[in-house]
Structure formats: structure tokens, C-alpha cells
FIDREN-477817 format. One record per residue (C-alpha): residue in three letters; z, y, x. Coordinates in steps of 0.5 Angstrom, whole numbers, padded with zeros to 4 digits, always signed. Layout:
N
ALAZYX ...
//
This chain:
256
MET-0068-0020+0003 GLN-0068-0014+0007 LEU-0063-0016+0012 GLN-0067-0022+0014 GLY-0068-0023+0021 GLN-0062-0019+0023 THR-0055-0022+0026 ALA-0049-0018+0024 ILE-0043-0018+0028 VAL-0036-0016+0025 SER-0029-0015+0028 GLY-0023-0016+0024 GLY-0028-0021+0020 LEU-0022-0025+0017 GLY-0019-0019+0014 ASP-0020-0017+0006 ILE-0025-0012+0008 GLY-0028-0016+0014 ARG-0029-0022+0010 ALA-0033-0018+0004 ILE-0037-0014+0009 ALA-0039-0021+0012 LEU-0041-0024+0005 GLU-0045-0018+0003 LEU-0049-0018+0009 ALA-0050-0025+0009 ALA-0052-0025+0002 ARG-0058-0020+0004 GLY-0060-0024+0009 ALA-0057-0023+0015 ASP-0053-0029+0020 VAL-0046-0027+0021 ALA-0042-0027+0027 ILE-0034-0025+0026 GLY-0028-0024+0031 ASP-0021-0024+0029 VAL-0014-0025+0032 SER-0011-0028+0026 ALA-0009-0035+0025 SER-0012-0035+0018 SER-0018-0041+0018 PRO-0025-0038+0018 GLU-0027-0045+0014 PRO-0027-0042+0007 LEU-0031-0036+0010 ARG-0036-0041+0014 LYS-0037-0045+0007 ARG-0039-0039+0003 ILE-0044-0036+0008 GLU-0047-0042+0010 GLY-0048-0044+0002 LEU-0052-0037+0002 GLY-0057-0041+0007 ARG-0054-0036+0013 ARG-0052-0038+0020 PHE-0044-0037+0021 ARG-0040-0036+0028 PHE-0033-0035+0029 ASP-0029-0033+0035 ARG-0022-0031+0037 VAL-0023-0024+0040 ASP-0018-0019+0042 VAL-0022-0013+0041 SER-0017-0009+0045 ASP-0019-0013+0051 ALA-0026-0010+0054 GLN-0027-0016+0058 ALA-0026-0021+0052 VAL-0031-0017+0048 ALA-0036-0017+0053 ARG-0036-0024+0054 TRP-0036-0025+0046 ILE-0043-0021+0046 THR-0046-0025+0052 ASP-0044-0032+0049 LEU-0047-0029+0042 GLU-0053-0027+0045 THR-0054-0034+0049 SER-0052-0039+0044 PHE-0052-0035+0037 ALA-0057-0029+0037 LEU-0057-0022+0039 PRO-0053-0018+0034 THR-0057-0012+0031 LEU-0052-0010+0026 ILE-0045-0008+0029 VAL-0039-0007+0025 PRO-0033-0005+0029 ASN-0028-0006+0023 ALA-0021-0009+0027 ALA-0015-0005+0026 ILE-0008-0005+0025 VAL-0003+0000+0022 ASP+0005+0001+0021 ILE+0009+0006+0018 ARG+0011+0010+0025 PRO+0013+0017+0023 LEU+0013+0022+0030 GLU+0020+0021+0031 LYS+0020+0013+0031 LEU+0014+0013+0035 ASP+0014+0010+0042 ALA+0009+0010+0048 ALA+0008+0002+0047 TYR+0007+0003+0040 TRP+0002+0009+0041 ARG-0002+0005+0046 ARG-0002-0001+0042 GLU-0005+0002+0036 LEU-0010+0006+0039 SER-0012+0000+0044 VAL-0014-0004+0037 ASN-0016+0002+0033 LEU-0020+0006+0037 ASP-0021+0003+0044 GLY-0023-0004+0041 ALA-0028+0000+0036 PHE-0031+0003+0043 HIS-0031-0004+0046 LEU-0035-0007+0041 ALA-0040-0002+0040 GLN-0041+0000+0047 PHE-0043-0007+0049 ALA-0047-0009+0043 THR-0051-0003+0044 ALA-0052-0004+0051 ARG-0055-0011+0050 LEU-0060-0008+0044 ILE-0062-0002+0049 ALA-0063-0008+0055 LYS-0068-0012+0050 GLN-0071-0005+0047 ARG-0069-0007+0040 PRO-0067-0002+0034 GLY-0060-0003+0031 ARG-0055+0000+0027 VAL-0047+0001+0028 VAL-0043+0002+0022 PHE-0036+0004+0024 ILE-0030+0003+0019 GLY-0026+0009+0019 SER-0022+0012+0014 TRP-0020+0019+0010 ALA-0014+0019+0014 GLY-0019+0021+0020 GLU-0019+0028+0017 THR-0013+0028+0013 VAL-0006+0029+0015 HIS-0001+0023+0014 VAL+0005+0024+0017 HIS+0008+0017+0016 ILE+0002+0014+0020 PRO+0000+0019+0025 THR-0003+0014+0030 TYR-0007+0011+0025 CYS-0010+0018+0023 VAL-0011+0020+0031 ALA-0015+0013+0032 LYS-0019+0014+0026 ALA-0021+0022+0028 GLY-0023+0019+0034 ILE-0027+0014+0031 ARG-0031+0020+0027 MET-0032+0023+0034 LEU-0034+0017+0037 ALA-0039+0015+0032 ARG-0042+0022+0032 CYS-0043+0022+0040 MET-0046+0015+0040 ALA-0051+0017+0034 ALA-0053+0023+0039 ALA-0054+0018+0045 LEU-0057+0012+0042 ALA-0062+0015+0037 PRO-0068+0015+0041 ALA-0067+0008+0042 GLY-0067+0007+0035 ILE-0060+0005+0034 LEU-0057+0009+0028 VAL-0049+0010+0028 ASN-0045+0012+0022 GLU-0038+0011+0019 VAL-0036+0009+0012 ALA-0029+0012+0011 PRO-0025+0009+0005 GLY-0019+0012+0001 TYR-0014+0007-0002 VAL-0017+0000-0002 ASP-0014-0005-0006 GLY-0013-0010+0000 GLY-0014-0010+0007 LEU-0008-0006+0011 ALA-0006-0003+0005 THR-0004-0009+0002 ARG+0003-0010+0006 PHE+0005-0003+0003 MET+0003-0005-0004 GLU+0007-0012-0004 GLU+0013-0008-0001 ASP+0014-0003-0006 ALA+0012-0006-0013 ASN+0010+0001-0016 ALA+0006+0003-0010 ARG-0001+0000-0013 GLU+0000+0004-0019 ALA+0002+0010-0016 SER-0003+0010-0011 ARG-0008+0009-0017 ARG-0006+0015-0020 GLU-0006+0020-0014 VAL-0014+0018-0014 PRO-0018+0023-0018 VAL-0023+0018-0021 GLY-0017+0014-0022 LEU-0019+0008-0019 LEU-0017+0004-0012 ILE-0023+0001-0008 GLU-0025-0006-0008 PRO-0026-0009-0001 ALA-0033-0011-0004 GLU-0035-0004-0005 VAL-0034-0002+0002 ALA-0038-0008+0004 LYS-0044-0005+0000 GLN-0044+0002+0003 VAL-0044-0002+0010 ALA-0050-0006+0008 PHE-0053+0001+0005 LEU-0052+0004+0012 CYS-0055-0003+0015 ASP-0061-0003+0011 PRO-0067-0002+0015 GLY-0070+0002+0010 ASN-0065+0007+0011 ARG-0068+0011+0017 HIS-0065+0018+0017 MET-0058+0018+0017 THR-0054+0018+0023 GLY-0048+0021+0026 SER-0046+0021+0018 THR-0039+0020+0015 LEU-0040+0016+0008 LEU-0033+0018+0005 MET-0031+0014-0001 ASP-0024+0016-0003 GLY-0025+0018-0010 GLY-0024+0025-0009 LEU-0017+0024-0005 SER-0019+0029+0000 LEU-0021+0035-0004 PHE-0014+0036-0007 ARG-0008+0034-0002 PRO-0006+0031+0005 GLY-0004+0024+0006 GLY+0003+0026+0005 GLY+0009+0022+0007 
//
């Protein structure tokens, strides 16, 4: 198992994509610590990961709170393990076009989607540097980071910020043996898109028809790309975006 001896930390770990990432990394040999603010129980995920013979830990953490993230990393290092595979995945989104945006919503979404990713990546990589350990950071971005979606502008701005954050961190951390990349999915059949698809009975099929390859992305497929970037044999990719949008961004903006 190529990730044996590694410990992964995944924010938003109780969402569809977060769970899939946790399971994929555990299946490849990593112990897994997840954080989330969801009221959902972590026990089903715990049973599956421990059933794979891996250690599991859950903490309720709001990643928009920098001090809470710092405590999380410190507690993990003390009582679980030093995270070497860092996956900032926590995100929120709502349909708020510009004319419906207010300062409070703008700040809340950026604080989770961009600030939260920064807090986790910064604190966790600082501990790797202090311990002189190599590692991997894989941000979960989106094709919305480079393609206009007029109905979710705050989300687009946050994900564009994630892309540049990944590149800046990649440049700064490469000498320490810490590689930083982004996975940018298109339409995922799960995760944040689920609510929109449930509210509109036609949304799922309409979304699928828009994708040039004719497929929606399964959360497990996102997880496999994260695992690829975490593989210690992958020594040369850093500052890169692995875009998996089925060709969406080749032909159209995100629309309204």
C-alpha cells in the first residue's frame, strides 16, 4: 500500500467528497483524521476505515476559525499523528447572484471556502517544516475557479483564490519537500451540487447533458485523483491544477 505510514487530514470529511477521499486514502494505507461541522454521525465512516485496518479520528472543527484549526493540528500531532497528507475540502455554497449578495454572506462563504483552506494548509505545513517532514497538500477546487458562474460569484472568487493559493504555496514549500496541487472537478453527482439537483427534478439530467463526455463525476472519482497527487511516487507535480470537468470549460461559461 503506497500510503502506509502516512496520516491524512481532510476537512469537510463528512460530506460526499470528503468521505470518499478519506476512504480512498485509507484503502491505500493511510490513517485518517477528518474534521467537519456537520451534525451527521462519523461512526459509519469510522467503521469502514477501521475495517480497512487503519486508524480514524473525528473532530468537530469550523475551519473558518483559525485558532480552532491550530488547536486541531496541535491535538492531532500530540495524540494521533502528524498529518502528512493535507486535504482542505470543506466548502459551502448558495445561489446568490450579485444583486442578492450582502456583506455578511460574502464574508461567510469566503471565510469557509478560502480562509478555511488557508488555515488548514498553513498550520499543517508549518508543523511538517518544523519536523523536517515531506508531505502533500491537495486543495479541492472547482472548474468554477476559472469559469464564470453568474449565480454563484462568491464561490467562483473563493475557488479562484484557492488556485492561486495553491501555486504560491507550491513555490514556497517545494524546497521543504512539500508538494501542493489542486483537484478541480466539474459537475459532481454529490457534494454541494446534491441540494440543487434535489430541488429541481430535471437538474441532474440537464447537467449531465451539458458535459461533453456525457457523464457526471462520482465522489469516488475525485478521491482517486486526490490519491494520485498524494502518492509518494508522484515527485514532480507541484503548483498544478488537475482539471476533471469532462470538457465543460472548453466550450461554455458556467451560465446563470
